[in-house]
ROSE-4610 file (N, C-alpha, C; in Angstrom, 1 decimal, always signed):
// ROSE-4610
residu = [M/M/M/A/A/A/S/S/S/K/K/K/G/G/G/T/T/T/C/C/C/K/K/K/A/A/A/D/D/D/S/S/S/C/C/C/D/D/D/K/K/K/D/D/D/V/V/V/R/R/R/A/A/A/K/K/K/G/G/G/Y/Y/Y/C/C/C/D/D/D/R/R/R/H/H/H/Y/Y/Y/R/R/R/K/K/K/W/W/W/R/R/R/K/K/K/G/G/G/A/A/A/M/M/M/G/G/G/K/K/K/P/P/P/R/R/R/H/H/H/R/R/R/S/S/S/C/C/C/N/N/N/E/E/E/K/K/K/D/D/D/C/C/C/G/G/G/K/K/K/A/A/A/P/P/P/H/H/H/R/R/R/R/R/R/G/G/G/L/L/L/C/C/C/E/E/E/Q/Q/Q/H/H/H/Y/Y/Y/L/L/L/K/K/K/A/A/A/F/F/F/S/S/S/K/K/K/K/K/K/A/A/A/P/P/P/A/A/A/T/T/T/G/G/G/A/A/A/E/E/E/T/T/T/T/T/T/A/A/A/S/S/S/E/E/E/A/A/A/G/G/G/Q/Q/Q/A/A/A/A/A/A/E/E/E]
num = [1/1/1/2/2/2/3/3/3/4/4/4/5/5/5/6/6/6/7/7/7/8/8/8/9/9/9/10/10/10/11/11/11/12/12/12/13/13/13/14/14/14/15/15/15/16/16/16/17/17/17/18/18/18/19/19/19/20/20/20/21/21/21/22/22/22/23/23/23/24/24/24/25/25/25/26/26/26/27/27/27/28/28/28/29/29/29/30/30/30/31/31/31/32/32/32/33/33/33/34/34/34/35/35/35/36/36/36/37/37/37/38/38/38/39/39/39/40/40/40/41/41/41/42/42/42/43/43/43/44/44/44/45/45/45/46/46/46/47/47/47/48/48/48/49/49/49/50/50/50/51/51/51/52/52/52/53/53/53/54/54/54/55/55/55/56/56/56/57/57/57/58/58/58/59/59/59/60/60/60/61/61/61/62/62/62/63/63/63/64/64/64/65/65/65/66/66/66/67/67/67/68/68/68/69/69/69/70/70/70/71/71/71/72/72/72/73/73/73/74/74/74/75/75/75/76/76/76/77/77/77/78/78/78/79/79/79/80/80/80/81/81/81/82/82/82/83/83/83/84/84/84/85/85/85/86/86/86]
x = [+200.8/+199.7/+199.9/+199.7/+199.8/+198.7/+199.0/+197.9/+197.0/+195.7/+194.8/+194.5/+195.2/+195.0/+194.5/+194.0/+193.5/+191.9/+191.3/+189.8/+189.3/+188.2/+187.7/+186.8/+186.6/+185.8/+186.6/+185.9/+186.6/+187.5/+188.6/+189.6/+189.9/+190.0/+190.4/+191.5/+192.6/+193.8/+194.2/+193.2/+193.4/+193.4/+194.0/+194.0/+192.6/+192.4/+191.1/+190.9/+189.7/+189.3/+188.5/+187.4/+186.5/+185.7/+185.3/+184.5/+185.1/+186.4/+187.1/+187.1/+186.5/+186.5/+187.3/+187.8/+188.5/+187.5/+188.0/+187.1/+186.0/+186.2/+185.2/+184.1/+184.6/+183.7/+182.9/+183.6/+182.9/+181.7/+181.9/+180.8/+179.6/+180.0/+178.9/+178.2/+179.0/+178.4/+177.4/+177.8/+177.0/+175.6/+175.6/+174.4/+173.6/+174.2/+173.4/+173.7/+174.7/+174.9/+175.8/+176.4/+177.4/+177.1/+176.9/+176.8/+175.7/+176.0/+175.1/+175.1/+173.9/+173.9/+174.0/+174.3/+174.5/+173.2/+172.1/+170.8/+169.8/+168.7/+167.7/+167.2/+166.7/+166.2/+164.7/+164.2/+162.8/+162.3/+161.1/+160.6/+160.2/+160.1/+159.8/+160.9/+160.6/+161.7/+162.6/+163.9/+165.0/+165.0/+164.6/+164.7/+165.7/+166.8/+167.8/+167.8/+166.7/+166.6/+166.3/+166.6/+166.3/+164.8/+164.2/+162.8/+162.4/+161.2/+160.7/+159.6/+158.6/+157.5/+157.0/+156.6/+156.0/+156.9/+158.2/+159.2/+159.4/+158.8/+158.9/+159.7/+160.4/+161.0/+159.9/+160.3/+159.2/+158.4/+159.1/+158.5/+157.4/+157.8/+156.9/+155.8/+156.1/+155.1/+154.0/+154.4/+153.4/+152.6/+153.2/+152.5/+151.5/+151.8/+150.9/+149.9/+150.2/+149.3/+148.8/+149.0/+148.5/+147.0/+146.3/+144.9/+144.4/+145.2/+144.8/+145.4/+144.5/+145.0/+145.5/+146.6/+147.1/+146.1/+146.0/+145.0/+145.5/+144.7/+145.1/+144.0/+144.2/+143.2/+142.0/+142.0/+140.8/+140.0/+140.5/+139.8/+139.3/+138.1/+137.6/+137.0/+137.0/+136.4/+135.0/+134.2/+132.8/+132.7/+133.5/+133.4/+133.7/+134.6/+134.9/+133.8/+133.1/+132.0/+130.8/+130.6/+129.5/+129.7/+131.0/+131.3/+131.1/+131.4/+131.3/+129.8/+128.9/+127.5/+126.9/+127.4/+126.8/+126.9]
y = [+177.8/+178.7/+179.2/+180.4/+181.0/+180.6/+180.4/+180.0/+181.2/+180.9/+182.0/+182.2/+181.4/+181.5/+180.2/+180.2/+179.0/+179.2/+178.0/+178.0/+178.8/+179.5/+180.3/+179.6/+178.3/+177.5/+177.3/+177.2/+177.0/+175.8/+175.9/+174.9/+174.1/+174.8/+174.1/+174.9/+174.3/+175.0/+174.6/+174.0/+173.6/+174.8/+174.7/+175.7/+176.1/+177.3/+177.8/+177.3/+176.9/+176.5/+177.7/+178.1/+179.1/+179.7/+181.0/+181.6/+181.6/+181.4/+181.4/+180.1/+179.0/+177.7/+176.7/+175.7/+174.6/+173.7/+172.7/+171.9/+171.3/+170.7/+170.0/+171.0/+172.1/+173.1/+173.9/+174.0/+174.7/+173.8/+172.5/+171.6/+171.7/+171.8/+172.0/+173.3/+174.3/+175.7/+175.7/+175.0/+175.0/+174.3/+173.3/+172.6/+173.4/+174.5/+175.3/+174.9/+174.0/+173.5/+174.4/+175.4/+176.2/+177.7/+178.4/+179.8/+180.3/+181.4/+182.0/+181.1/+180.5/+179.7/+180.5/+179.8/+180.4/+180.9/+180.4/+180.9/+181.0/+181.6/+181.6/+180.2/+179.9/+178.6/+178.5/+177.3/+177.0/+177.4/+178.0/+178.4/+177.3/+176.1/+174.9/+174.6/+174.2/+174.0/+172.9/+173.1/+172.1/+171.7/+172.6/+172.3/+173.3/+172.9/+173.8/+174.0/+173.5/+173.6/+175.0/+175.4/+176.7/+176.8/+178.0/+178.2/+178.1/+177.6/+177.5/+178.5/+178.5/+179.5/+179.8/+181.0/+181.4/+181.0/+181.1/+180.8/+179.4/+178.5/+177.0/+176.3/+175.3/+174.5/+173.8/+173.2/+172.6/+171.5/+170.7/+169.6/+170.1/+171.1/+171.6/+172.5/+173.1/+173.9/+173.0/+171.9/+171.0/+170.3/+170.1/+169.5/+170.5/+171.7/+172.7/+173.3/+173.4/+174.0/+173.1/+171.9/+170.9/+170.9/+170.9/+170.8/+169.4/+168.4/+167.1/+166.7/+166.4/+166.0/+164.6/+164.3/+163.0/+161.9/+160.9/+159.9/+158.9/+158.6/+157.7/+156.6/+155.5/+154.4/+154.7/+155.6/+155.9/+157.0/+157.8/+158.9/+158.7/+159.1/+159.0/+160.3/+160.7/+162.0/+161.7/+162.8/+162.7/+162.0/+162.2/+161.6/+160.1/+159.7/+158.3/+157.6/+158.3/+157.7/+157.5/+158.5/+158.4/+157.2/+157.0/+155.9/+154.6/+154.5/+153.2/+152.9/+153.9/+153.6/+153.1/+153.3/+152.9/+151.4]
z = [+80.7/+81.0/+82.4/+82.7/+84.0/+84.9/+86.2/+87.2/+87.4/+87.5/+87.8/+89.3/+90.1/+91.6/+92.1/+93.3/+94.0/+94.1/+94.3/+94.4/+95.5/+95.3/+96.4/+97.3/+97.1/+98.1/+99.3/+100.5/+101.7/+101.8/+102.3/+102.5/+101.2/+100.1/+98.8/+98.2/+97.9/+97.4/+96.0/+95.3/+93.9/+92.9/+91.8/+90.8/+90.2/+89.9/+89.4/+88.0/+87.7/+86.4/+85.8/+86.5/+86.0/+87.2/+87.0/+88.0/+89.4/+89.5/+90.8/+91.5/+90.8/+91.4/+90.7/+91.4/+90.8/+90.0/+89.3/+88.4/+89.2/+90.4/+91.1/+91.7/+92.2/+92.8/+91.6/+90.5/+89.4/+88.9/+88.8/+88.4/+89.4/+90.7/+91.7/+91.6/+91.3/+91.1/+89.9/+88.8/+87.7/+87.9/+88.9/+89.2/+90.3/+90.8/+91.7/+93.2/+93.4/+94.7/+95.6/+95.0/+95.7/+95.6/+96.7/+96.7/+95.7/+95.0/+94.1/+92.8/+92.5/+91.3/+90.0/+88.9/+87.6/+87.0/+87.5/+87.0/+88.1/+87.9/+88.9/+89.1/+90.2/+90.5/+90.6/+90.4/+90.5/+91.9/+92.0/+93.3/+94.2/+93.7/+94.5/+95.4/+96.7/+97.7/+97.3/+97.4/+97.1/+95.7/+94.8/+93.3/+92.8/+92.2/+91.7/+90.2/+89.6/+88.1/+87.7/+86.4/+85.9/+85.7/+85.9/+85.8/+84.3/+84.1/+82.7/+82.5/+83.4/+83.4/+84.8/+85.0/+86.3/+87.5/+87.3/+88.4/+88.7/+87.9/+88.2/+87.0/+87.3/+86.3/+85.5/+84.4/+83.5/+84.2/+85.0/+85.7/+86.7/+87.6/+88.6/+87.9/+86.8/+86.1/+85.6/+84.9/+84.4/+85.5/+86.6/+87.8/+88.3/+88.4/+89.0/+88.0/+86.7/+85.8/+84.7/+84.8/+83.7/+83.8/+82.6/+82.6/+82.9/+82.7/+83.0/+84.4/+85.3/+86.6/+86.5/+87.3/+87.3/+87.7/+87.0/+87.3/+88.4/+89.4/+90.4/+90.4/+91.0/+91.1/+91.8/+92.8/+93.6/+93.0/+92.2/+91.7/+90.3/+90.0/+88.6/+88.3/+87.0/+86.6/+86.2/+86.0/+85.7/+84.3/+83.4/+82.1/+82.2/+83.0/+83.2/+83.9/+84.8/+85.5/+84.6/+83.7/+82.7/+81.7/+81.3/+80.4/+81.1/+82.4/+83.1/+83.3/+83.4/+83.6/+82.3/+81.2/+79.9/+79.7]
């Protein structure tokens, strides 16, 4: 098989696998760690996942738009307070 050239990443002279990158840099590119990612990224800072809804990945979307607030030990909802009073 003929060589497709060398990797376009800085100071890398390995043979190209795909998208102009060698195997190692191609895997990084697919994860969104190099240059232009293969998909749009979540709008949350330092999150490279693909967006699910409203520009956020599934995890950040559920955190921001979930109808149920995450329960913590210090906080109680009105319905929990009413049940405790009974």
